[in-house]
C-alpha positions as CSV (number, residue, x, y, z in Angstrom):
1,X,-10.6,-38.1,-13.9
2,X,-10.2,-34.5,-15.0
3,X,-7.3,-32.5,-13.6
4,X,-8.4,-29.6,-11.5
5,X,-7.0,-26.2,-12.6
6,X,-5.2,-24.7,-9.6
7,X,-6.8,-21.4,-8.5
8,X,-4.2,-18.8,-7.6
9,X,-4.4,-17.4,-4.1
10,X,-5.7,-13.9,-4.0
11,X,-3.1,-11.5,-2.5
12,X,-4.4,-9.8,0.6
13,X,-4.8,-6.0,0.4
14,X,-2.7,-5.7,3.5
15,X,0.3,-7.1,1.7
16,X,0.2,-4.5,-1.0
17,X,1.7,-1.1,-0.3
18,X,-0.5,2.0,-0.7
19,X,0.2,4.5,-3.5
20,X,1.4,7.0,-1.0
21,X,3.9,4.5,0.6
22,X,5.2,3.4,-2.8
23,X,5.7,7.0,-3.9
24,X,7.4,7.8,-0.6
25,X,9.8,4.9,-1.1
26,X,10.5,6.0,-4.7
27,X,11.1,9.6,-3.6
28,X,13.4,8.6,-0.8
29,X,15.4,6.3,-3.1
30,X,15.7,9.0,-5.8
31,X,16.7,11.7,-3.3
32,X,19.3,9.5,-1.5
33,X,20.7,8.4,-4.8
34,X,20.9,11.9,-6.2
35,X,22.3,13.3,-2.9
36,X,24.8,10.5,-2.6
37,X,26.1,10.9,-6.1
38,X,26.2,14.7,-5.8
39,X,28.0,14.3,-2.5
40,X,30.6,11.9,-3.9
41,X,31.3,14.1,-6.9
42,X,31.5,17.3,-4.8
43,X,33.9,15.5,-2.4
44,X,36.0,14.3,-5.3
45,X,36.2,17.8,-6.8
46,X,37.0,19.2,-3.3
47,X,39.9,16.7,-3.0
48,X,41.3,17.6,-6.4
49,X,41.0,21.3,-5.7
50,X,42.5,20.8,-2.2
51,X,45.4,18.8,-3.5
52,X,46.1,21.5,-6.1
53,X,46.0,24.2,-3.5
54,X,48.2,22.2,-1.1
55,X,50.7,21.6,-3.9
56,X,50.8,25.3,-4.7
57,X,51.4,26.0,-1.1
58,X,54.3,23.6,-1.0
59,X,55.8,25.3,-4.1
60,X,55.5,28.7,-2.3
61,X,57.0,27.3,0.9
62,X,59.9,25.8,-1.0
63,X,60.6,29.2,-2.7
64,X,60.4,30.9,0.7
65,X,62.9,28.5,2.1
66,X,65.1,29.1,-0.9
67,X,65.1,32.8,-0.4
68,X,65.8,32.4,3.3
69,X,68.7,30.0,3.0
70,X,70.3,31.5,-0.1
71,X,72.9,33.3,1.9
72,X,73.7,30.2,4.0
73,X,74.3,28.3,0.8
74,X,76.5,31.0,-0.6
75,X,78.6,31.2,2.5
76,X,78.4,27.4,3.1
77,X,76.8,27.7,6.5
78,X,74.7,24.5,7.2
79,X,73.9,25.6,10.7
80,X,72.3,28.9,9.6
81,X,70.5,27.1,6.8
82,X,69.1,24.5,9.4
83,X,67.9,27.3,11.7
84,X,66.1,29.0,8.9
85,X,64.6,25.7,7.7
86,X,63.4,24.8,11.2
87,X,61.9,28.2,11.7
88,X,59.8,27.9,8.5
89,X,59.0,24.2,9.2
90,X,57.2,25.1,12.5
91,X,54.7,27.1,10.4
92,X,54.7,25.0,7.3
93,X,52.8,21.9,6.4
94,X,55.4,19.4,5.2
95,X,56.8,16.2,6.7
96,X,60.4,16.4,5.7
97,X,62.6,19.1,4.1
98,X,66.1,19.0,2.6
99,X,68.5,21.5,1.2
100,X,70.6,19.8,-1.4
101,X,73.9,21.0,-3.0
102,X,74.2,21.2,-6.8
103,X,76.0,17.8,-6.6
104,X,72.9,16.3,-4.9
105,X,74.5,16.0,-1.4
106,X,72.4,16.9,1.6
107,X,73.5,20.4,2.9
108,X,71.0,20.3,5.8
109,X,67.6,18.7,6.5
110,X,64.6,18.7,8.8
111,X,62.0,16.1,9.6
112,X,58.7,16.5,11.5
113,X,58.7,14.4,14.7
114,X,56.0,11.8,15.2
115,X,54.2,12.1,18.6
116,X,50.8,10.5,17.9
117,X,48.8,8.4,15.5
118,X,47.5,11.7,14.1
119,X,51.0,12.5,12.9
120,X,51.3,9.0,11.4
121,X,48.0,9.5,9.6
122,X,49.1,12.9,8.4
123,X,52.3,11.4,6.9
124,X,50.3,8.6,5.3
125,X,47.8,11.0,3.7
126,X,50.6,13.3,2.6
127,X,52.4,10.5,0.9
128,X,49.2,9.4,-0.8
129,X,48.4,13.0,-1.9
130,X,52.0,13.9,-2.9
131,X,53.7,10.7,-4.0
132,X,56.6,12.8,-5.5
133,X,58.4,15.4,-3.4
134,X,58.4,19.1,-4.5
135,X,61.7,20.4,-5.6
136,X,62.6,24.1,-6.3
137,X,66.1,25.2,-7.4
138,X,67.9,28.0,-5.5
139,X,69.5,30.4,-8.0
140,X,72.2,33.0,-7.2
141,X,73.7,35.3,-9.8
142,X,72.2,33.1,-12.5
143,X,73.7,29.9,-11.1
144,X,72.0,27.0,-9.3
145,X,73.6,26.9,-5.9
146,X,71.2,24.3,-4.3
147,X,67.8,22.6,-4.4
148,X,64.9,22.7,-1.9
149,X,63.3,19.3,-1.4
150,X,59.9,19.1,0.4
151,X,57.7,16.1,1.2
152,X,54.1,17.1,1.8
153,X,52.1,16.5,5.1
154,X,48.4,15.5,5.1
155,X,47.3,16.8,8.5
156,X,45.9,20.0,7.2
157,X,44.3,18.1,4.3
158,X,42.6,15.8,6.7
159,X,41.2,18.7,8.8
160,X,40.1,20.7,5.8
161,X,38.5,17.6,4.3
162,X,36.6,16.8,7.5
163,X,35.3,20.4,7.6
164,X,34.4,20.1,3.9
165,X,32.6,16.8,4.4
166,X,30.7,18.0,7.4
167,X,29.6,21.2,5.7
168,X,28.7,19.3,2.6
169,X,26.8,16.7,4.6
170,X,24.8,19.5,6.3
171,X,24.0,21.1,2.9
172,X,23.0,17.7,1.5
173,X,20.7,16.9,4.4
174,X,19.1,20.3,4.1
175,X,18.7,19.8,0.4
176,X,17.2,16.3,0.9
177,X,14.7,17.7,3.4
178,X,13.6,20.5,1.1
179,X,13.3,18.1,-1.8
180,X,11.4,15.6,0.3
181,X,9.0,18.4,1.4
182,X,8.2,19.5,-2.1
183,X,7.9,15.9,-3.3
184,X,5.4,15.2,-0.6
185,X,3.4,18.2,-1.6
186,X,3.4,17.1,-5.2
187,X,2.6,13.5,-4.1
188,X,-0.3,14.7,-2.0
189,X,-2.0,16.3,-5.0
190,X,-1.6,13.0,-7.0
191,X,-2.6,10.7,-4.2
192,X,-5.6,12.8,-3.1
193,X,-6.9,13.0,-6.6
194,X,-6.6,9.2,-7.2
195,X,-8.0,8.6,-3.7
196,X,-11.2,10.6,-4.6
197,X,-11.5,8.5,-7.8
198,X,-10.9,5.3,-5.8
199,X,-13.5,6.2,-3.2
200,X,-16.2,7.1,-5.7
201,X,-15.5,4.0,-7.7
202,X,-15.9,1.8,-4.6
203,X,-19.1,3.6,-3.6
204,X,-20.5,3.1,-7.1
205,X,-19.5,-0.6,-7.1
206,X,-20.6,-1.4,-3.6
207,X,-23.6,0.9,-3.0
208,X,-24.6,1.9,-6.6
209,X,-24.1,5.6,-5.6
210,X,-24.2,7.0,-9.1
211,X,-25.0,10.5,-7.8
212,X,-21.4,10.9,-6.4
213,X,-18.9,13.0,-8.3
214,X,-15.1,13.3,-8.2
215,X,-13.8,16.8,-7.3
216,X,-11.4,18.5,-9.7
217,X,-7.7,17.8,-9.4
218,X,-4.8,20.4,-9.6
219,X,-2.9,18.3,-12.2
220,X,-4.2,18.5,-15.8
221,X,-4.1,14.8,-16.6
222,X,-5.8,13.9,-13.3
223,X,-8.4,16.7,-13.7
224,X,-9.2,15.4,-17.2
225,X,-9.5,11.9,-15.8
226,X,-11.8,13.1,-13.0
227,X,-14.0,15.0,-15.5
228,X,-14.3,12.0,-17.9
229,X,-15.1,9.8,-14.9
230,X,-17.8,12.2,-13.8
231,X,-19.2,12.2,-17.3
232,X,-19.3,8.4,-17.2
233,X,-21.1,8.5,-13.9
234,X,-23.6,10.9,-15.3
235,X,-24.3,8.5,-18.2
236,X,-24.5,5.6,-15.8
237,X,-26.9,7.5,-13.5
238,X,-29.1,8.4,-16.4
239,X,-29.0,4.8,-17.6
240,X,-29.8,3.5,-14.1
241,X,-32.8,5.8,-13.8
242,X,-33.9,4.8,-17.2
243,X,-33.6,1.1,-16.4
244,X,-35.4,1.6,-13.0
245,X,-38.3,3.4,-14.8
246,X,-38.4,0.7,-17.4
247,X,-38.5,-2.0,-14.7
248,X,-41.3,-0.2,-13.0
249,X,-43.1,0.1,-16.3
250,X,-42.6,-3.5,-17.2
251,X,-43.6,-4.7,-13.8
252,X,-46.8,-2.6,-14.0
253,X,-47.5,-4.0,-17.5
254,X,-46.8,-7.5,-16.3
255,X,-49.2,-7.2,-13.3
256,X,-51.9,-4.8,-14.6
257,X,-54.5,-4.9,-17.3
258,X,-53.7,-2.6,-20.2
259,X,-57.3,-1.4,-20.7
260,X,-58.7,-0.9,-17.3
261,X,-55.5,-0.3,-15.3
262,X,-56.6,-3.0,-12.8
263,X,-54.5,-5.9,-11.7
264,X,-54.4,-8.7,-14.2
265,X,-55.1,-12.4,-13.8
266,X,-51.4,-13.3,-13.0
267,X,-51.3,-10.9,-10.1
268,X,-54.6,-12.0,-8.8
269,X,-53.8,-15.7,-8.9
270,X,-50.4,-15.1,-7.2
271,X,-52.1,-13.1,-4.5
272,X,-54.7,-15.8,-4.0
273,X,-52.0,-18.5,-3.8
274,X,-50.2,-16.5,-1.1
275,X,-53.4,-16.4,0.9
276,X,-53.4,-20.2,1.0
277,X,-49.7,-20.5,1.7
278,X,-49.4,-23.4,4.2
279,X,-46.7,-21.5,6.1
280,X,-49.2,-18.8,6.9
281,X,-52.1,-19.1,9.4
282,X,-55.5,-19.9,7.7
283,X,-57.3,-16.7,6.5
284,X,-61.0,-16.0,6.5
285,X,-61.7,-14.5,3.0
286,X,-64.3,-14.4,0.2
287,X,-63.9,-14.4,-3.5
288,X,-66.4,-12.6,-5.8
289,X,-66.3,-13.8,-9.5
290,X,-68.0,-11.2,-11.7
291,X,-69.1,-11.5,-15.3
292,X,-70.7,-8.9,-17.6
293,X,-74.2,-9.9,-18.7
294,X,-74.7,-10.1,-22.5
295,X,-71.3,-8.6,-23.2
296,X,-71.0,-10.4,-26.6
297,X,-74.1,-8.7,-27.8
298,X,-72.7,-5.3,-26.7
299,X,-69.6,-5.8,-28.8
300,X,-71.5,-7.2,-31.8
301,X,-74.1,-4.5,-31.8
302,X,-72.2,-1.4,-30.7
303,X,-68.6,-2.3,-31.6
304,X,-65.5,-3.0,-29.6
305,X,-65.0,0.6,-28.7
306,X,-68.3,0.6,-26.8
307,X,-67.3,-2.8,-25.2
308,X,-64.0,-1.3,-24.0
309,X,-65.8,1.7,-22.6
310,X,-68.2,-0.6,-20.7
311,X,-65.2,-2.6,-19.2
312,X,-63.5,0.6,-18.2
313,X,-66.5,2.0,-16.4
314,X,-67.2,-1.3,-14.7
315,X,-63.5,-1.3,-13.4
316,X,-63.9,2.3,-12.1
317,X,-67.1,1.5,-10.3
318,X,-65.9,-1.7,-8.8
319,X,-62.7,0.0,-7.5
320,X,-64.9,2.5,-5.6
321,X,-66.4,-0.3,-3.6
322,X,-63.1,-1.8,-2.3
323,X,-61.8,-1.6,1.2
324,X,-58.1,-1.0,2.1
325,X,-56.9,-4.7,1.8
326,X,-59.3,-5.9,-1.0
327,X,-57.9,-6.9,-4.4
328,X,-59.7,-6.2,-7.7
329,X,-58.6,-7.7,-11.0
330,X,-59.7,-8.1,-14.5
331,X,-59.2,-11.8,-15.2
332,X,-59.7,-11.4,-19.0
333,X,-62.5,-10.6,-21.4
334,X,-65.5,-9.5,-19.4
335,X,-64.5,-11.3,-16.2
336,X,-63.6,-9.6,-13.0
337,X,-62.7,-10.9,-9.5
338,X,-62.6,-9.3,-6.1
339,X,-60.7,-10.9,-3.1
340,X,-62.2,-9.8,0.2
341,X,-59.8,-10.2,3.1
342,X,-60.5,-10.5,5.9
343,X,-64.1,-11.6,5.4
344,X,-65.8,-12.6,8.7
345,X,-69.2,-13.8,7.5
346,X,-71.3,-14.7,4.6
347,X,-73.5,-11.7,5.3
348,X,-70.6,-9.3,4.6
349,X,-69.9,-11.0,1.3
350,X,-73.5,-10.8,0.3
351,X,-73.8,-7.1,1.3
352,X,-70.7,-6.4,-0.8
353,X,-72.2,-8.1,-3.8
354,X,-75.5,-6.2,-3.3
355,X,-73.6,-2.9,-3.4
356,X,-72.0,-3.9,-6.7
357,X,-75.4,-4.8,-8.2
358,X,-76.7,-1.5,-6.9
359,X,-74.0,0.7,-8.4
360,X,-74.5,-1.0,-11.8
361,X,-78.1,0.2,-11.9
362,X,-76.8,3.6,-13.2
363,X,-76.5,3.4,-17.0
364,X,-73.1,3.6,-18.6
365,X,-72.5,6.6,-20.7
366,X,-70.7,5.7,-24.0
367,X,-68.3,7.8,-26.0
368,X,-71.1,9.1,-28.2
369,X,-73.0,10.2,-25.1
370,X,-75.6,7.4,-25.5
371,X,-76.5,5.4,-22.4
372,X,-76.4,1.7,-21.9
373,X,-77.9,-0.5,-19.1
374,X,-75.2,-3.0,-18.0
375,X,-75.7,-5.7,-15.4
376,X,-73.4,-8.2,-13.7
377,X,-73.6,-11.8,-12.6
378,X,-71.7,-12.5,-9.4
379,X,-70.6,-15.7,-7.8
380,X,-69.4,-15.9,-4.2
381,X,-67.2,-18.5,-2.5
382,X,-65.8,-18.3,1.0
383,X,-62.8,-19.9,2.8
384,X,-62.2,-21.9,4.9
385,X,-65.9,-22.9,5.1
386,X,-66.2,-23.8,1.4
387,X,-62.7,-24.1,0.0
388,X,-59.2,-24.8,1.3
389,X,-57.1,-23.9,-1.8
390,X,-56.8,-21.2,-4.4
391,X,-58.0,-23.4,-7.2
392,X,-61.0,-24.7,-5.2
393,X,-62.3,-21.3,-4.2
394,X,-61.9,-19.9,-7.7
395,X,-63.7,-22.9,-9.2
396,X,-66.6,-22.6,-6.7
397,X,-66.9,-18.8,-7.2
398,X,-67.0,-19.4,-11.0
399,X,-69.6,-22.1,-10.6
400,X,-71.7,-19.8,-8.5
401,X,-71.4,-17.0,-11.1
402,X,-72.8,-19.2,-13.8
403,X,-75.7,-20.1,-11.6
404,X,-76.4,-16.4,-11.3
405,X,-76.2,-16.0,-15.1
406,X,-78.5,-18.9,-15.7
407,X,-81.1,-17.4,-13.3
408,X,-81.3,-14.2,-15.4
409,X,-78.2,-12.2,-14.5
410,X,-77.9,-9.0,-12.5
411,X,-77.8,-10.9,-9.3
412,X,-75.4,-12.7,-6.9
413,X,-75.2,-16.4,-6.0
414,X,-73.3,-18.1,-3.1
415,X,-71.6,-21.3,-3.7
416,X,-73.6,-24.4,-2.9
417,X,-73.8,-25.6,0.7
418,X,-75.0,-22.2,2.1
419,X,-78.5,-21.7,3.6
420,X,-81.2,-19.9,1.6
421,X,-81.6,-17.4,0.2
422,X,-78.7,-18.3,-2.1
423,X,-79.7,-16.0,-4.9
424,X,-81.5,-12.7,-5.2
425,X,-82.9,-11.0,-8.2
426,X,-82.7,-7.2,-8.3
């Protein structure tokens, strides 16, 4: 037993994202990544700049304390030094301050009180930002008389950082919206251009609409693609028209006689078979089988060109006798056939045959302007009174035609079984 090759399941179109959705997702990811990276780098730079600025401020504050407490150090007045230190501390941004003697002993100090978690957070951030305290020597008359020792506070850093982040976030959001707007505009041009190509391709594939064309696109590559696609559609349209015309021509050649332009034997037999289709209701019809009298002598004595001229004139004259639904065909050689439908009575078929005999009394004018008398032998068979199949009615009409020809030609003959007169000489 042969193993069956598994057929992969076709993914439903609903599970596949559209090009617009895919581009939207890509644009959002790119914008968020770029904005996030830019925000992180800008925040990091802001922190570095802020720390440098805060450290400079601590240096300036330490120098200011040194200038203020220099006299207290000279006169060894810790109380005055503490008052000056506390005065500056209320306006400064540091957690703890000390004034040290040249020997390293604490002359006086001040420490910011902790009243809330915000103060704790400020001290923690200050310790992280300034792991080492700031020290500035106090110099008097060229000698170091003390040292200012400051430990930074992070409260102002936190506030400034929050303002920076909020401002930066607003700028980044605005930048993201502007970038998304312009990306959507660019995306629309791409998606619309490809959408036009997709629509035209579907219409061509589903409905054979080769006359459709893709509009031009604003992007050079897509415009070139659209123009090339339109050129391809033009070629396909021309080829389609050519094939249609060829099919019409081939169909006509397959169903028509090349010399007379009448229907050929294949078309006539097919039409006759359809009349006897068991699915359809029985039809009342008559078949006239027509043969040119002495046609071999015409060919032999006057040439095939004259014979062809005779056949063409006979075809033209027979066509003028037809009613709307009648079918005329050249079966081959000098044989013609006419299918009369509907045909109510034998008298109608006989009257039709008499008209044909009558119109052939006019001589045929050949190509050299000579005239030639041409006569026809006609056999008539009717259905359903005489035949119940295409083969049977064709055989009986052919048999009746040969009876006419044996009589002397230029007459009609009804298939056997009909009342007299069954033949008439004109």
